[in-house]
C-alpha positions in Angstrom: 57.7 68.7 86.4 56.9 65.0 86.3 57.9 62.2 88.6 58.2 58.7 87.1 57.7 55.7 89.4 57.7 51.9 89.0 54.2 50.3 88.9 52.5 47.0 88.2 50.1 46.9 85.3 46.4 46.4 86.1 46.7 47.6 89.7 45.0 50.6 91.2 47.1 51.5 94.3 48.5 54.9 95.1 52.2 55.8 95.5 52.5 57.7 98.7 56.2 58.8 98.4 56.0 60.1 94.8 52.5 61.6 95.2 53.4 63.3 98.4 56.6 64.7 96.8 54.5 66.0 93.9 52.2 67.7 96.4 55.1 69.3 98.2 56.6 70.6 94.9 53.3 72.2 93.8 52.7 73.8 97.1 56.2 75.2 97.6 57.9 75.6 94.3 56.9 77.4 91.0 56.1 74.1 89.3 53.1 72.0 88.4 53.9 68.3 89.1 52.3 65.0 88.2 53.3 61.4 88.9 53.5 58.9 86.0 53.2 55.2 87.0 55.2 53.1 84.6 55.0 49.3 84.3 57.9 47.3 82.9 55.8 46.4 79.8 54.8 49.9 79.0 55.9 51.3 75.7 58.8 53.8 76.4 58.1 55.4 73.0 54.6 56.2 74.1 55.9 57.5 77.4 58.4 59.8 75.7 55.7 61.2 73.4 53.5 61.8 76.4 56.3 63.7 78.1 56.9 65.8 75.0 53.2 66.7 74.9 53.2 67.4 78.6 56.2 69.7 78.7 55.6 71.4 75.3 58.3 74.1 74.9 59.3 74.1 78.5 62.5 72.4 79.6 61.7 68.9 81.0 62.4 68.4 84.7 61.8 64.8 85.4 62.1 63.0 88.8 62.4 59.3 89.2 61.4 57.6 92.5 60.6 54.1 93.8 62.3 52.5 90.8 62.7 49.0 92.4 66.0 48.5 90.7 64.5 48.5 87.2 67.2 48.8 84.6 64.7 49.9 81.9 64.0 53.0 83.9 67.6 53.7 84.6 68.3 53.5 80.9 65.3 55.7 80.1 66.5 58.4 82.5 69.9 58.4 80.8 68.2 58.7 77.4 66.2 61.7 78.5 69.3 63.3 80.2 71.3 62.9 77.0 68.6 64.6 75.1 68.7 67.7 77.4 66.2 66.9 80.2 67.1 67.5 83.8 66.7 64.1 85.5 66.6 63.7 89.3 66.9 60.4 91.2 64.9 60.4 94.4 63.3 57.9 96.8 64.8 55.0 98.7 68.5 54.4 98.2 68.9 57.4 95.9 72.3 58.2 97.4 73.9 54.8 97.3 72.5 54.1 93.8 73.9 57.3 92.5 77.3 56.8 94.1 77.6 53.1 93.2 78.5 49.9 95.0 81.3 49.9 97.5 84.7 49.5 95.9 83.4 49.6 92.3 86.5 51.7 91.3 88.7 48.7 92.1 86.2 46.0 91.0 84.8 46.8 87.5 82.1 44.1 87.7 80.4 45.9 90.6 77.5 48.3 90.1 79.1 51.6 89.1 76.2 53.9 90.1 73.9 56.1 88.2 75.7 59.4 88.1 75.8 59.1 84.3 72.0 58.5 84.2 70.8 61.4 86.3 71.7 65.1 86.5 71.1 65.0 90.2 70.2 62.7 93.1 68.3 63.8 96.1 68.3 61.7 99.3 66.2 62.3 102.3 63.0 64.3 102.9 61.3 65.3 99.6 61.0 69.0 100.6 64.8 69.3 100.0 64.0 69.6 96.3 62.4 73.0 96.9 65.8 74.8 97.0 67.0 72.9 93.9 64.0 73.8 91.8 64.2 77.5 92.8 67.8 77.6 91.8 68.2 75.3 88.8 69.8 78.1 86.8 71.4 79.9 89.7 74.5 77.7 90.3 73.6 77.2 94.0 73.6 73.4 94.0 76.2 73.4 96.7 73.6 74.8 99.1 70.8 72.3 98.3 70.4 69.9 101.2 70.6 66.2 100.4 71.8 66.8 96.8 74.3 64.6 95.0 75.8 65.7 91.7 78.9 65.6 89.6 81.0 68.8 89.7 82.6 70.3 86.7 85.9 68.8 87.7 84.3 65.3 87.6 84.2 64.8 91.3 81.0 63.7 93.1 79.6 66.0 95.7 77.2 65.0 98.4 75.5 67.7 100.5 74.3 66.9 104.0 70.6 66.1 104.4 68.1 68.1 106.4 66.0 66.5 109.1 62.3 65.5 108.6 59.7 68.2 109.2 56.2 67.0 109.9 54.6 70.1 108.3 55.5 68.6 104.9 54.0 65.3 105.7 50.4 66.4 106.4 49.0 66.5 102.8 48.8 64.3 99.8 47.0 65.0 96.5 45.8 61.6 95.4 44.5 62.7 92.0 47.9 63.6 90.6 48.9 60.1 89.3 48.7 59.0 85.6 49.2 56.0 83.4 50.4 56.0 79.8 48.0 54.9 77.1 47.9 55.2 73.3 46.3 58.6 73.6 48.8 60.0 76.1 48.5 60.4 79.9 45.3 59.0 81.5 44.4 59.7 85.1 44.6 56.6 87.4 41.8 56.3 89.8 43.3 54.7 92.8 41.4 52.2 95.0 43.9 51.9 97.9 46.2 54.5 99.5 48.7 54.8 102.3 49.0 56.8 105.5 52.4 57.5 106.9 52.6 57.0 110.7 56.1 55.9 111.2 59.4 56.7 109.4 61.6 53.7 109.1 61.5 50.5 111.2 62.3 50.1 114.9 64.1 46.8 114.2 66.4 48.7 111.8 67.6 50.7 114.8 69.2 47.6 116.3 72.8 46.8 115.2 73.9 43.2 115.7 76.8 41.0 114.8 75.6 38.0 112.9 77.3 35.0 111.2 75.8 34.3 107.8 76.4 31.0 106.0 78.2 30.7 102.7 76.0 30.0 99.7 75.1 26.3 99.7 76.6 25.8 96.3 80.0 27.0 97.5 80.1 25.0 100.8 81.8 21.7 100.7 82.6 19.8 103.9 83.2 22.8 106.2 80.3 25.1 107.0 81.9 28.5 106.5 80.3 31.8 107.7 80.8 35.5 107.2 80.6 37.7 110.3 78.9 41.1 109.7 77.5 44.0 111.7 73.9 44.2 110.4 71.2 46.7 111.0 67.7 45.2 110.8 67.0 42.3 108.4 70.1 41.4 106.4 68.3 41.7 103.1 66.6 45.0 103.9 68.2 48.0 102.1 65.5 50.3 103.6 66.9 49.6 107.0 70.2 51.0 105.8 68.5 53.8 104.0 66.1 55.1 106.6 67.0 53.5 109.9 64.3 54.5 112.4 63.2 58.1 112.9 60.1 57.5 115.0 56.4 58.1 114.8 54.5 61.2 113.5 52.2 63.3 115.6 48.6 62.1 115.6 47.5 65.4 114.1 49.8 64.8 111.1 48.3 61.3 110.7 44.7 62.5 110.8 45.3 65.2 108.2 46.7 62.5 105.9 43.6 60.4 106.5 41.4 63.3 105.6 43.2 63.7 102.3 42.3 60.2 101.2 39.8 60.0 98.3 36.3 58.7 99.2 34.3 55.9 97.8 30.7 56.3 96.5 29.3 55.8 100.0 31.4 58.5 101.4 34.0 56.3 103.2 37.7 56.8 102.8 39.3 54.3 100.4 41.1 51.4 102.1 44.6 52.5 103.2 47.8 50.9 104.4 49.0 52.3 107.7 52.8 52.7 107.2 54.0 51.6 110.6 56.1 48.5 111.2 54.7 48.2 114.8 51.1 49.7 114.7 49.3 47.6 117.3 50.2 49.5 120.5 48.6 52.7 119.0 45.9 51.2 116.9 43.0 51.6 119.4 44.0 55.3 119.9 44.0 55.8 116.1 40.6 54.3 115.8 39.3 56.5 118.7 40.6 59.6 116.9 38.9 58.5 113.7 35.6 58.0 115.6 35.8 61.2 117.5 36.4 63.2 114.3 33.6 61.5 112.6 35.7 60.3 109.7 34.3 57.3 107.8 36.9 54.6 107.2 36.2 51.3 105.5 39.5 49.3 105.9 42.9 49.7 107.4 45.7 47.4 106.2 48.6 46.5 108.5 52.1 45.1 107.9 53.7 43.4 110.8 56.5 41.2 112.1 55.3 37.9 113.5 56.9 38.5 116.9 55.4 42.0 117.4 52.0 40.6 116.3 52.1 38.0 119.0 53.2 40.4 121.7 50.4 42.8 121.1 47.6 40.3 120.7 45.4 41.8 123.5 46.0 45.3 122.1 44.8 44.1 118.8 41.7 42.5 120.3 40.8 45.8 121.9 41.2 47.6 118.5 39.1 44.9 116.8 36.3 45.4 119.3 36.4 49.1 118.5 36.5 48.3 114.8 33.3 46.2 115.2 31.4 49.1 116.7 32.7 51.4 113.9 32.1 49.2 110.9 35.8 49.1 110.0 37.7 46.1 108.7 41.3 45.5 109.8 43.3 43.5 107.2 46.7 42.0 108.2 48.0 42.6 104.7 51.4 41.2 105.2 53.5 39.4 107.8 57.1 39.0 106.9 57.4 35.2 107.5 60.2 35.0 104.9 61.0 31.4 105.6 60.0 28.3 107.6 63.6 27.2 108.2 65.5 28.4 111.2 68.9 28.5 109.5 67.5 30.7 106.7 65.8 32.9 109.2 69.1 33.3 111.0 70.9 34.2 107.8 68.2 36.8 107.0 68.7 38.1 110.6 64.9 38.1 111.1 65.3 37.8 114.9 62.6 35.1 115.2 62.1 31.4 114.7 59.9 29.1 112.7 58.0 28.4 115.9 57.3 32.1 116.2 55.9 32.2 112.7 53.7 29.2 113.3 52.3 30.8 116.5 51.5 33.9 114.6 49.6 31.8 112.0 47.6 30.2 114.8 46.7 33.6 116.2 45.7 34.9 112.8 43.3 32.0 112.4 42.0 32.3 115.9 41.2 36.0 115.5 39.2 35.2 112.4 36.9 33.0 114.5 36.6 35.7 117.1 36.1 38.6 114.7 34.9 37.1 111.4 33.7 40.4 109.8 36.3 42.8 111.3 39.5 40.8 110.8 41.1 39.6 107.6 44.5 37.8 107.1 44.2 35.3 104.2 45.2 35.3 100.6 41.6 35.4 99.4 41.0 38.5 101.5 43.8 40.4 99.8 46.8 39.6 102.0 50.2 38.9 100.5 52.5 37.5 103.2 56.3 37.4 102.8 57.8 34.1 101.8 61.3 34.2 100.3 62.4 31.4 98.0 64.8 30.6 96.4 67.7 31.7 98.6 71.5 31.1 98.4 71.2 28.6 101.3 68.7 26.2 99.7 69.5 22.5 99.6 67.2 19.6 98.5 66.9 18.5 102.2 66.2 22.0 103.5 63.5 22.5 100.8 61.9 19.1 101.7 61.8 20.2 105.3 60.1 23.5 104.5 57.5 21.8 102.3 56.7 19.5 105.2 56.1 22.5 107.5 53.9 24.1 104.8 51.8 21.0 104.4 51.5 20.0 108.1 50.3 23.5 109.0 48.1 23.9 105.9 49.9 27.1 105.0 49.0 26.8 101.3 45.3 26.7 102.1 44.9 30.3 103.2 48.2 32.0 103.9 51.0 31.8 101.5 50.9 33.4 98.0 50.7 31.3 94.8 54.3 32.2 94.1 57.3 32.8 96.3 59.6 35.8 96.1 63.2 35.2 95.2 65.8 36.7 97.5 66.7 40.1 96.1 70.1 41.4 97.2 70.5 45.2 96.8 74.1 46.2 96.7 73.7 48.5 99.8 72.0 45.9 102.0 73.7 43.8 104.7 73.7 40.9 102.3 75.6 43.1 99.8 78.5 43.2 102.3 78.1 39.4 102.8 78.4 38.6 99.1 81.3 40.9 98.6 83.1 39.0 101.4 82.3 35.7 99.7 83.6 37.1 96.3 86.8 38.2 97.9 87.4 34.9 99.8 86.5 32.6 97.0 87.8 34.6 94.0 84.4 34.5 92.3 82.4 37.3 90.7 78.6 37.4 90.7 76.9 39.4 87.9 75.2 42.7 88.7 71.9 43.5 87.3 71.9 47.3 87.9 71.7 47.8 91.6 70.9 44.1 92.2 73.6 41.4 92.8 72.9 38.1 91.0 73.7 35.7 93.8 71.9 32.8 92.0 74.8 32.4 89.5 76.2 29.4 91.2 76.4 25.8 90.1 73.5 24.9 87.8 72.1 28.4 87.6 71.1 30.4 84.6 72.6 33.7 83.3 69.4 35.6 83.8 67.9 37.9 86.4 65.2 36.6 88.8 61.7 36.9 87.4 60.1 40.3 88.2 56.6 40.7 89.5 54.6 41.4 92.6 54.9 37.8 93.8 58.2 36.7 92.3 59.0 33.2 90.9 56.7 30.3 90.3 57.1 26.6 90.5 58.3 26.2 94.1 55.0 24.9 95.6 53.7 21.4 95.3 
């Protein structure tokens, strides 16, 4: 088996979800399994040839995961399926992307789903695939947990998912990932990994009624709003997909850390700690690493600005420990998203511009206190979230944002060279918002696969937003 996943050319990071899934498959099913990291610019002809060489005379069984809405990979999966391969859609949003956008049967312009592109879809814990792989020819798909497929009568069937089991989350083979080159598949030596400590996001557990503004280009004199029940940030499809399942046991986390590759000096490669609220338990994690005599070089964190502020003293305690252990803590990403209160409200971030600016002040202050142990800036490898453009942009609003950026010197050390355009996945809270706008205004926004093209308002172009790790350019002075 092979698992194809989206990737950015020239990078050397691991893919925790696909690589853990490949490990689970090899350990529990009669299959070898590798991960193939595919960038948008990769030659699909070379990829197909590499797959033919890899499978030989065996029937191709090809999973697809972490696709990031890429239509080229959707099309490639359909091509392989039409040629006889078994194609399986997994990873985030696998169920809603297979089923299609809400109401697409009544609105032909909406995303119609990927049931024609994939033989099966599998949503939820990766170990659910074990049953499917053991019974691919046995006609027992109706018993496979988390499986979605088209029955012989043309109806879609969706089996209930199983719950997460930590025993499947203890181990990752990090040497099972490849890139496609002229000569075939080439092993990718990764320089940064991930360790799963928390499944989902605590903020996604909170449901809240919010009022989201109409797009600025549709608003005339009256400021109209759409009232929605939203879980987590309104743009976050992962909040809808995973919700919040809690933290893993410390033993599970430590086993994952032991699986990480080592650098030449014997230290584990830098890793992102997958935990949306890691600071309350960070000192304990460092203590476990110290007591078990595991050499760790760097831990990357991703945080909300408000949770960062609340746990400042916990972080200082952890940084003092990191100093004694020779470990660097990098605040790799804070989801600022905007420096306009109205846009933050529409994104349901649950915080204000003032909160974001207080977090910036604390980040810089900690650098003075812990210059060797703490990193937060762009030059140190951080990529903080800043979303622009959005549907609510006006000339005055953008001028106000620029003033905040300049007054607080955010372009000096903090924000990336390019902003990220707002991406609206059809199953996110903003997907519901834009469908309400379409129904009320009698407009239709173009779909680009699973993504809704909200930017097609007055003066916009008929093209998707630029794709890349940092998004669009040209929005900074």
